[in-house]
N, CA, C, O and the ligand as a Tripos MOL2 file, in Angstrom:
@<TRIPOS>MOLECULE
protein
  241   239    61     0     0
PROTEIN
NO_CHARGES

@<TRIPOS>ATOM
      1 N         115.2260   91.0660   97.4840 N.3       1 MET1
      2 CA        115.8450   89.7250   97.5580 C.3       1 MET1
      3 C         114.7590   88.6500   97.5820 C.2       1 MET1
      4 O         113.8620   88.6880   98.4240 O.2       1 MET1
      5 N         114.8400   87.7190   96.6850 N.am      2 THR2
      6 CA        113.8360   86.6610   96.6440 C.3       2 THR2
      7 C         114.3230   85.4460   97.4180 C.2       2 THR2
      8 O         115.5050   85.3330   97.7440 O.2       2 THR2
      9 N         113.4030   84.5440   97.7040 N.am      3 VAL3
     10 CA        113.7490   83.3500   98.4790 C.3       3 VAL3
     11 C         114.7050   82.4410   97.7070 C.2       3 VAL3
     12 O         115.4130   81.6340   98.3090 O.2       3 VAL3
     13 N         114.7300   82.5650   96.3820 N.am      4 ASP4
     14 CA        115.5860   81.7180   95.5520 C.3       4 ASP4
     15 C         117.0720   81.9740   95.8080 C.2       4 ASP4
     16 O         117.8960   81.0660   95.7050 O.2       4 ASP4
     17 N         117.4010   83.2300   96.1460 N.am      5 ARG5
     18 CA        118.8110   83.6020   96.2950 C.3       5 ARG5
     19 C         119.2230   83.7130   97.7560 C.2       5 ARG5
     20 O         120.3880   83.9660   98.0620 O.2       5 ARG5
     21 N         118.2610   83.5230   98.6580 N.am      6 LEU6
     22 CA        118.5430   83.7120  100.0710 C.3       6 LEU6
     23 C         119.4650   82.6100  100.5960 C.2       6 LEU6
     24 O         119.2230   81.4240  100.3710 O.2       6 LEU6
     25 N         120.5360   83.0230  101.3050 N.am      7 VAL7
     26 CA        121.4690   82.0530  101.8790 C.3       7 VAL7
     27 C         121.1810   81.9030  103.3650 C.2       7 VAL7
     28 O         121.0250   82.8900  104.0830 O.2       7 VAL7
     29 N         121.1130   80.6580  103.8150 N.am      8 CYS8
     30 CA        120.7900   80.3600  105.2070 C.3       8 CYS8
     31 C         121.9640   80.7060  106.1260 C.2       8 CYS8
     32 O         123.1200   80.4250  105.8100 O.2       8 CYS8
     33 N         121.6430   81.3260  107.2760 N.am      9 ALA9
     34 CA        122.6860   81.6670  108.2400 C.3       9 ALA9
     35 C         123.0990   80.4400  109.0420 C.2       9 ALA9
     36 O         124.1640   80.4400  109.6600 O.2       9 ALA9
     37 N         122.2820   79.4040  109.0430 N.am     10 ASN10
     38 CA        122.5430   78.2070  109.8430 C.3      10 ASN10
     39 C         123.4320   77.2080  109.1050 C.2      10 ASN10
     40 O         124.4120   76.7230  109.6700 O.2      10 ASN10
     41 N         123.1030   76.8960  107.8530 N.am     11 CYS11
     42 CA        123.8320   75.8760  107.1130 C.3      11 CYS11
     43 C         124.5820   76.4490  105.9150 C.2      11 CYS11
     44 O         125.2720   75.7150  105.2070 O.2      11 CYS11
     45 N         124.4520   77.7530  105.6820 N.am     12 ALA12
     46 CA        125.1380   78.4300  104.5770 C.3      12 ALA12
     47 C         124.7320   77.8690  103.2160 C.2      12 ALA12
     48 O         125.4370   78.0620  102.2250 O.2      12 ALA12
     49 N         123.5990   77.1780  103.1700 N.am     13 GLY13
     50 CA        123.0960   76.6810  101.8950 C.3      13 GLY13
     51 C         122.0100   77.6030  101.3690 C.2      13 GLY13
     52 O         121.6540   78.5880  102.0160 O.2      13 GLY13
     53 N         121.4790   77.2770  100.1820 N.am     14 ILE14
     54 CA        120.3910   78.0560   99.6160 C.3      14 ILE14
     55 C         119.1040   77.6910  100.3620 C.2      14 ILE14
     56 O         118.7580   76.5160  100.4820 O.2      14 ILE14
     57 N         118.4030   78.7100  100.8580 N.am     15 VAL15
     58 CA        117.1840   78.4760  101.6360 C.3      15 VAL15
     59 C         116.1500   77.6880  100.8330 C.2      15 VAL15
     60 O         115.4350   76.8440  101.3720 O.2      15 VAL15
     61 N         116.0880   77.9820   99.5280 N.am     16 ALA16
     62 CA        115.1010   77.3220   98.6700 C.3      16 ALA16
     63 C         115.3170   75.8110   98.6000 C.2      16 ALA16
     64 O         114.3870   75.0610   98.3050 O.2      16 ALA16
     65 N         116.5550   75.3620   98.8750 N.am     17 GLU17
     66 CA        116.8450   73.9240   98.8270 C.3      17 GLU17
     67 C         116.3890   73.2020  100.0910 C.2      17 GLU17
     68 O         116.2420   71.9790  100.0890 O.2      17 GLU17
     69 N         116.1630   73.9560  101.1740 N.am     18 GLY18
     70 CA        115.6400   73.3740  102.4040 C.3      18 GLY18
     71 C         116.5440   72.3310  103.0290 C.2      18 GLY18
     72 O         116.0740   71.2480  103.3800 O.2      18 GLY18
     73 N         117.8310   72.6240  103.1800 N.am     19 ARG19
     74 CA        118.7860   71.6500  103.7100 C.3      19 ARG19
     75 C         118.6450   71.4300  105.2140 C.2      19 ARG19
     76 O         118.9300   70.3370  105.7030 O.2      19 ARG19
     77 N         118.2190   72.4320  105.9440 N.am     20 CYS20
     78 CA        118.1150   72.3060  107.3960 C.3      20 CYS20
     79 C         116.7600   72.8630  107.8630 C.2      20 CYS20
     80 O         116.0730   73.5260  107.0860 O.2      20 CYS20
     81 N         116.3700   72.6060  109.1100 N.am     21 PRO21
     82 CA        115.0760   73.0840  109.6210 C.3      21 PRO21
     83 C         114.9150   74.5900  109.4960 C.2      21 PRO21
     84 O         113.8130   75.0740  109.2370 O.2      21 PRO21
     85 N         116.0140   75.3500  109.6780 N.am     22 VAL22
     86 CA        115.9420   76.8120  109.5610 C.3      22 VAL22
     87 C         115.5750   77.2060  108.1330 C.2      22 VAL22
     88 O         114.7600   78.1030  107.9160 O.2      22 VAL22
     89 N         116.1830   76.5270  107.1620 N.am     23 CYS23
     90 CA        115.8750   76.7650  105.7510 C.3      23 CYS23
     91 C         114.3900   76.5180  105.4820 C.2      23 CYS23
     92 O         113.7030   77.3410  104.8770 O.2      23 CYS23
     93 N         113.9210   75.3680  105.9470 N.am     24 ARG24
     94 CA        112.5250   74.9930  105.6660 C.3      24 ARG24
     95 C         111.5550   75.9650  106.3230 C.2      24 ARG24
     96 O         110.5290   76.3100  105.7370 O.2      24 ARG24
     97 N         111.8760   76.4100  107.5430 N.am     25 ALA25
     98 CA        111.0060   77.3550  108.2440 C.3      25 ALA25
     99 C         110.9620   78.6850  107.4970 C.2      25 ALA25
    100 O         109.8950   79.2750  107.3280 O.2      25 ALA25
    101 N         112.1300   79.1520  107.0520 N.am     26 SER26
    102 CA        112.1980   80.4150  106.3260 C.3      26 SER26
    103 C         111.4170   80.3300  105.0250 C.2      26 SER26
    104 O         110.6830   81.2450  104.6520 O.2      26 SER26
    105 N         111.5970   79.2060  104.3460 N.am     27 ARG27
    106 CA        110.9270   79.0080  103.0630 C.3      27 ARG27
    107 C         109.4150   79.0300  103.2400 C.2      27 ARG27
    108 O         108.6970   79.6690  102.4720 O.2      27 ARG27
    109 N         108.9420   78.3220  104.2640 N.am     28 GLN28
    110 CA        107.5010   78.2850  104.5340 C.3      28 GLN28
    111 C         106.9720   79.6740  104.8560 C.2      28 GLN28
    112 O         105.9110   80.0690  104.3720 O.2      28 GLN28
    113 N         107.7260   80.4230  105.6870 N.am     29 ARG29
    114 CA        107.2870   81.7620  106.0710 C.3      29 ARG29
    115 C         107.1680   82.6440  104.8350 C.2      29 ARG29
    116 O         106.2130   83.4100  104.7080 O.2      29 ARG29
    117 N         108.1320   82.5400  103.9210 N.am     30 MET30
    118 CA        108.1230   83.3360  102.7010 C.3      30 MET30
    119 C         106.9040   83.0010  101.8450 C.2      30 MET30
    120 O         106.2300   83.8840  101.3160 O.2      30 MET30
    121 N         106.6410   81.6900  101.7250 N.am     31 GLN31
    122 CA        105.5280   81.2670  100.8770 C.3      31 GLN31
    123 C         104.2010   81.7070  101.4690 C.2      31 GLN31
    124 O         103.2840   82.0980  100.7470 O.2      31 GLN31
    125 N         104.1080   81.6390  102.8090 N.am     32 ARG32
    126 CA        102.8570   82.0120  103.4600 C.3      32 ARG32
    127 C         102.5750   83.5070  103.3070 C.2      32 ARG32
    128 O         101.4230   83.9210  103.1720 O.2      32 ARG32
    129 N         103.6380   84.3070  103.3300 N.am     33 SER33
    130 CA        103.4470   85.7550  103.2230 C.3      33 SER33
    131 C         103.3320   86.1950  101.7650 C.2      33 SER33
    132 O         103.1800   87.3850  101.4890 O.2      33 SER33
    133 N         103.4020   85.2610  100.8460 N.am     34 GLY34
    134 CA        103.2270   85.5810   99.4360 C.3      34 GLY34
    135 C         104.3610   86.4190   98.8710 C.2      34 GLY34
    136 O         104.1670   87.1320   97.8870 O.2      34 GLY34
    137 N         105.5430   86.3450   99.4750 N.am     35 GLY35
    138 CA        106.6860   87.0690   98.9620 C.3      35 GLY35
    139 C         106.8010   88.4920   99.4770 C.2      35 GLY35
    140 O         107.7770   89.1800   99.1780 O.2      35 GLY35
    141 N         105.8140   88.9440  100.2500 N.am     36 LEU36
    142 CA        105.8880   90.2860  100.8160 C.3      36 LEU36
    143 C         106.8850   90.3030  101.9660 C.2      36 LEU36
    144 O         107.0230   89.3170  102.6900 O.2      36 LEU36
    145 N         107.5720   91.4100  102.1320 N.am     37 ASN37
    146 CA        108.4990   91.4840  103.2480 C.3      37 ASN37
    147 C         107.7570   91.8970  104.5240 C.2      37 ASN37
    148 O         106.6960   92.5150  104.4380 O.2      37 ASN37
    149 N         108.2930   91.5680  105.7050 N.am     38 PRO38
    150 CA        107.6170   91.8370  106.9740 C.3      38 PRO38
    151 C         107.2460   93.3010  107.1680 C.2      38 PRO38
    152 O         106.1930   93.5980  107.7310 O.2      38 PRO38
    153 N         108.0950   94.2230  106.7100 N.am     39 ALA39
    154 CA        107.8120   95.6500  106.8660 C.3      39 ALA39
    155 C         106.5470   96.0210  106.1000 C.2      39 ALA39
    156 O         105.7320   96.8150  106.5720 O.2      39 ALA39
    157 N         106.3920   95.4410  104.9170 N.am     40 MET40
    158 CA        105.2170   95.6950  104.1000 C.3      40 MET40
    159 C         103.9630   95.1750  104.7960 C.2      40 MET40
    160 O         102.9310   95.8460  104.8240 O.2      40 MET40
    161 N         104.0650   93.9710  105.3570 N.am     41 LEU41
    162 CA        102.9180   93.3910  106.0570 C.3      41 LEU41
    163 C         102.5570   94.2390  107.2660 C.2      41 LEU41
    164 O         101.3770   94.4410  107.5530 O.2      41 LEU41
    165 N         103.5670   94.7380  107.9770 N.am     42 LEU42
    166 CA        103.3300   95.5740  109.1550 C.3      42 LEU42
    167 C         102.6150   96.8570  108.7480 C.2      42 LEU42
    168 O         101.6940   97.3040  109.4320 O.2      42 LEU42
    169 N         103.0410   97.4470  107.6340 N.am     43 ALA43
    170 CA        102.4200   98.6780  107.1600 C.3      43 ALA43
    171 C         100.9530   98.4310  106.8180 C.2      43 ALA43
    172 O         100.0920   99.2500  107.1390 O.2      43 ALA43
    173 N         100.6720   97.3130  106.1730 N.am     44 VAL44
    174 CA         99.2860   96.9710  105.8260 C.3      44 VAL44
    175 C          98.4630   96.7710  107.0860 C.2      44 VAL44
    176 O          97.3220   97.2270  107.1680 O.2      44 VAL44
    177 N          99.0450   96.0820  108.0770 N.am     45 ALA45
    178 CA         98.3360   95.8370  109.3360 C.3      45 ALA45
    179 C          98.0050   97.1550  110.0350 C.2      45 ALA45
    180 O          96.9050   97.3240  110.5610 O.2      45 ALA45
    181 N          98.9580   98.0860  110.0370 N.am     46 LEU46
    182 CA         98.7350   99.3880  110.6710 C.3      46 LEU46
    183 C          97.6300  100.1530  109.9490 C.2      46 LEU46
    184 O          96.8110  100.8190  110.5820 O.2      46 LEU46
    185 N          97.6120  100.0560  108.6320 N.am     47 LEU47
    186 CA         96.5680  100.7230  107.8490 C.3      47 LEU47
    187 C          95.1920  100.1750  108.2100 C.2      47 LEU47
    188 O          94.2330  100.9310  108.3570 O.2      47 LEU47
    189 N          95.1040   98.8600  108.3500 N.am     48 VAL48
    190 CA         93.8330   98.2220  108.6930 C.3      48 VAL48
    191 C          93.3800   98.6740  110.0780 C.2      48 VAL48
    192 O          92.2030   98.9710  110.2830 O.2      48 VAL48
    193 N          94.3170   98.7280  111.0320 N.am     49 VAL49
    194 CA         93.9880   99.1660  112.3950 C.3      49 VAL49
    195 C          93.4830  100.6050  112.3690 C.2      49 VAL49
    196 O          92.4770  100.9180  113.0060 O.2      49 VAL49
    197 N          94.1700  101.4800  111.6400 N.am     50 ALA50
    198 CA         93.7730  102.8800  111.5500 C.3      50 ALA50
    199 C          92.3760  102.9970  110.9440 C.2      50 ALA50
    200 O          91.5670  103.8090  111.3940 O.2      50 ALA50
    201 N          92.0990  102.1950  109.9360 N.am     51 PHE51
    202 CA         90.8030  102.2050  109.2700 C.3      51 PHE51
    203 C          89.6980  101.8060  110.2400 C.2      51 PHE51
    204 O          88.6330  102.4230  110.2670 O.2      51 PHE51
    205 N          89.9550  100.7630  111.0420 N.am     52 VAL52
    206 CA         88.9730  100.2820  112.0160 C.3      52 VAL52
    207 C          88.7230  101.3460  113.0760 C.2      52 VAL52
    208 O          87.5820  101.5550  113.4870 O.2      52 VAL52
    209 N          89.7780  102.0190  113.5200 N.am     53 VAL53
    210 CA         89.6400  103.0740  114.5380 C.3      53 VAL53
    211 C          88.7790  104.2140  113.9980 C.2      53 VAL53
    212 O          87.9070  104.7210  114.7040 O.2      53 VAL53
    213 N          89.0200  104.6160  112.7550 N.am     54 VAL54
    214 CA         88.2370  105.6920  112.1410 C.3      54 VAL54
    215 C          86.7700  105.2710  112.0380 C.2      54 VAL54
    216 O          85.8780  106.0610  112.3450 O.2      54 VAL54
    217 N          86.5200  104.0560  111.6150 N.am     55 LEU55
    218 CA         85.1490  103.5510  111.4950 C.3      55 LEU55
    219 C          84.4570  103.5540  112.8440 C.2      55 LEU55
    220 O          83.2920  103.9410  112.9380 O.2      55 LEU55
    221 N          85.1620  103.1240  113.9020 N.am     56 ALA56
    222 CA         84.5950  103.0600  115.2350 C.3      56 ALA56
    223 C          84.2220  104.4630  115.7070 C.2      56 ALA56
    224 O          83.1910  104.6430  116.3550 O.2      56 ALA56
    225 N          85.0420  105.4470  115.3920 N.am     57 ARG57
    226 CA         84.7560  106.8300  115.8240 C.3      57 ARG57
    227 C          83.5750  107.4070  115.0530 C.2      57 ARG57
    228 O          82.7700  108.1550  115.6090 O.2      57 ARG57
    229 N          83.4730  107.0580  113.7720 N.am     58 LEU58
    230 CA         82.3850  107.5590  112.9580 C.3      58 LEU58
    231 C          81.0370  106.9980  113.4190 C.2      58 LEU58
    232 O          80.0270  107.7020  113.4470 O.2      58 LEU58
    233 N          81.0500  105.7210  113.7760 N.am     59 SER59
    234 CA         79.7920  105.0850  114.1650 C.3      59 SER59
    235 C          79.4370  105.3710  115.6260 C.2      59 SER59
    236 O          78.2900  105.2080  116.0410 O.2      59 SER59
    237 N          80.4420  105.8010  116.4000 N.am     60 GLY60
    238 CA         80.1950  106.0110  117.8190 C.3      60 GLY60
    239 C          79.7580  107.3560  118.1030 C.2      60 GLY60
    240 O          79.5080  107.6920  119.2600 O.2      60 GLY60
    241 ZN        119.7700   76.1130  106.4430 Zn       61 ZN61
@<TRIPOS>BOND
     1     1     2 1
     2     2     3 1
     3     3     4 2
     4     3     5 am
     5     5     6 1
     6     6     7 1
     7     7     8 2
     8     7     9 am
     9     9    10 1
    10    10    11 1
    11    11    12 2
    12    11    13 am
    13    13    14 1
    14    14    15 1
    15    15    16 2
    16    15    17 am
    17    17    18 1
    18    18    19 1
    19    19    20 2
    20    19    21 am
    21    21    22 1
    22    22    23 1
    23    23    24 2
    24    23    25 am
    25    25    26 1
    26    26    27 1
    27    27    28 2
    28    27    29 am
    29    29    30 1
    30    30    31 1
    31    31    32 2
    32    31    33 am
    33    33    34 1
    34    34    35 1
    35    35    36 2
    36    35    37 am
    37    37    38 1
    38    38    39 1
    39    39    40 2
    40    39    41 am
    41    41    42 1
    42    42    43 1
    43    43    44 2
    44    43    45 am
    45    45    46 1
    46    46    47 1
    47    47    48 2
    48    47    49 am
    49    49    50 1
    50    50    51 1
    51    51    52 2
    52    51    53 am
    53    53    54 1
    54    54    55 1
    55    55    56 2
    56    55    57 am
    57    57    58 1
    58    58    59 1
    59    59    60 2
    60    59    61 am
    61    61    62 1
    62    62    63 1
    63    63    64 2
    64    63    65 am
    65    65    66 1
    66    66    67 1
    67    67    68 2
    68    67    69 am
    69    69    70 1
    70    70    71 1
    71    71    72 2
    72    71    73 am
    73    73    74 1
    74    74    75 1
    75    75    76 2
    76    75    77 am
    77    77    78 1
    78    78    79 1
    79    79    80 2
    80    79    81 am
    81    81    82 1
    82    82    83 1
    83    83    84 2
    84    83    85 am
    85    85    86 1
    86    86    87 1
    87    87    88 2
    88    87    89 am
    89    89    90 1
    90    90    91 1
    91    91    92 2
    92    91    93 am
    93    93    94 1
    94    94    95 1
    95    95    96 2
    96    95    97 am
    97    97    98 1
    98    98    99 1
    99    99   100 2
   100    99   101 am
   101   101   102 1
   102   102   103 1
   103   103   104 2
   104   103   105 am
   105   105   106 1
   106   106   107 1
   107   107   108 2
   108   107   109 am
   109   109   110 1
   110   110   111 1
   111   111   112 2
   112   111   113 am
   113   113   114 1
   114   114   115 1
   115   115   116 2
   116   115   117 am
   117   117   118 1
   118   118   119 1
   119   119   120 2
   120   119   121 am
   121   121   122 1
   122   122   123 1
   123   123   124 2
   124   123   125 am
   125   125   126 1
   126   126   127 1
   127   127   128 2
   128   127   129 am
   129   129   130 1
   130   130   131 1
   131   131   132 2
   132   131   133 am
   133   133   134 1
   134   134   135 1
   135   135   136 2
   136   135   137 am
   137   137   138 1
   138   138   139 1
   139   139   140 2
   140   139   141 am
   141   141   142 1
   142   142   143 1
   143   143   144 2
   144   143   145 am
   145   145   146 1
   146   146   147 1
   147   147   148 2
   148   147   149 am
   149   149   150 1
   150   150   151 1
   151   151   152 2
   152   151   153 am
   153   153   154 1
   154   154   155 1
   155   155   156 2
   156   155   157 am
   157   157   158 1
   158   158   159 1
   159   159   160 2
   160   159   161 am
   161   161   162 1
   162   162   163 1
   163   163   164 2
   164   163   165 am
   165   165   166 1
   166   166   167 1
   167   167   168 2
   168   167   169 am
   169   169   170 1
   170   170   171 1
   171   171   172 2
   172   171   173 am
   173   173   174 1
   174   174   175 1
   175   175   176 2
   176   175   177 am
   177   177   178 1
   178   178   179 1
   179   179   180 2
   180   179   181 am
   181   181   182 1
   182   182   183 1
   183   183   184 2
   184   183   185 am
   185   185   186 1
   186   186   187 1
   187   187   188 2
   188   187   189 am
   189   189   190 1
   190   190   191 1
   191   191   192 2
   192   191   193 am
   193   193   194 1
   194   194   195 1
   195   195   196 2
   196   195   197 am
   197   197   198 1
   198   198   199 1
   199   199   200 2
   200   199   201 am
   201   201   202 1
   202   202   203 1
   203   203   204 2
   204   203   205 am
   205   205   206 1
   206   206   207 1
   207   207   208 2
   208   207   209 am
   209   209   210 1
   210   210   211 1
   211   211   212 2
   212   211   213 am
   213   213   214 1
   214   214   215 1
   215   215   216 2
   216   215   217 am
   217   217   218 1
   218   218   219 1
   219   219   220 2
   220   219   221 am
   221   221   222 1
   222   222   223 1
   223   223   224 2
   224   223   225 am
   225   225   226 1
   226   226   227 1
   227   227   228 2
   228   227   229 am
   229   229   230 1
   230   230   231 1
   231   231   232 2
   232   231   233 am
   233   233   234 1
   234   234   235 1
   235   235   236 2
   236   235   237 am
   237   237   238 1
   238   238   239 1
   239   239   240 2
@<TRIPOS>SUBSTRUCTURE
     1 MET1         2 RESIDUE 1 A MET
     2 THR2         6 RESIDUE 1 A THR
     3 VAL3        10 RESIDUE 1 A VAL
     4 ASP4        14 RESIDUE 1 A ASP
     5 ARG5        18 RESIDUE 1 A ARG
     6 LEU6        22 RESIDUE 1 A LEU
     7 VAL7        26 RESIDUE 1 A VAL
     8 CYS8        30 RESIDUE 1 A CYS
     9 ALA9        34 RESIDUE 1 A ALA
    10 ASN10       38 RESIDUE 1 A ASN
    11 CYS11       42 RESIDUE 1 A CYS
    12 ALA12       46 RESIDUE 1 A ALA
    13 GLY13       50 RESIDUE 1 A GLY
    14 ILE14       54 RESIDUE 1 A ILE
    15 VAL15       58 RESIDUE 1 A VAL
    16 ALA16       62 RESIDUE 1 A ALA
    17 GLU17       66 RESIDUE 1 A GLU
    18 GLY18       70 RESIDUE 1 A GLY
    19 ARG19       74 RESIDUE 1 A ARG
    20 CYS20       78 RESIDUE 1 A CYS
    21 PRO21       82 RESIDUE 1 A PRO
    22 VAL22       86 RESIDUE 1 A VAL
    23 CYS23       90 RESIDUE 1 A CYS
    24 ARG24       94 RESIDUE 1 A ARG
    25 ALA25       98 RESIDUE 1 A ALA
    26 SER26      102 RESIDUE 1 A SER
    27 ARG27      106 RESIDUE 1 A ARG
    28 GLN28      110 RESIDUE 1 A GLN
    29 ARG29      114 RESIDUE 1 A ARG
    30 MET30      118 RESIDUE 1 A MET
    31 GLN31      122 RESIDUE 1 A GLN
    32 ARG32      126 RESIDUE 1 A ARG
    33 SER33      130 RESIDUE 1 A SER
    34 GLY34      134 RESIDUE 1 A GLY
    35 GLY35      138 RESIDUE 1 A GLY
    36 LEU36      142 RESIDUE 1 A LEU
    37 ASN37      146 RESIDUE 1 A ASN
    38 PRO38      150 RESIDUE 1 A PRO
    39 ALA39      154 RESIDUE 1 A ALA
    40 MET40      158 RESIDUE 1 A MET
    41 LEU41      162 RESIDUE 1 A LEU
    42 LEU42      166 RESIDUE 1 A LEU
    43 ALA43      170 RESIDUE 1 A ALA
    44 VAL44      174 RESIDUE 1 A VAL
    45 ALA45      178 RESIDUE 1 A ALA
    46 LEU46      182 RESIDUE 1 A LEU
    47 LEU47      186 RESIDUE 1 A LEU
    48 VAL48      190 RESIDUE 1 A VAL
    49 VAL49      194 RESIDUE 1 A VAL
    50 ALA50      198 RESIDUE 1 A ALA
    51 PHE51      202 RESIDUE 1 A PHE
    52 VAL52      206 RESIDUE 1 A VAL
    53 VAL53      210 RESIDUE 1 A VAL
    54 VAL54      214 RESIDUE 1 A VAL
    55 LEU55      218 RESIDUE 1 A LEU
    56 ALA56      222 RESIDUE 1 A ALA
    57 ARG57      226 RESIDUE 1 A ARG
    58 LEU58      230 RESIDUE 1 A LEU
    59 SER59      234 RESIDUE 1 A SER
    60 GLY60      238 RESIDUE 1 A GLY
    61 ZN61       241 GROUP 0 **** ****
């Protein structure tokens, strides 16, 4: 689902139109994350953490 088709739960308008503060906040969050969904970002973050832990063990 892209931000273009997302319907706001607050004003029932299209989020991309930014009719209410909730719309604008959602739109900004989407743009900042580059269109990636939160689960994807979480998976990437976990991978980075695992990588750092492995590096720390190797050097220690
Ligand atoms: Zn809204």
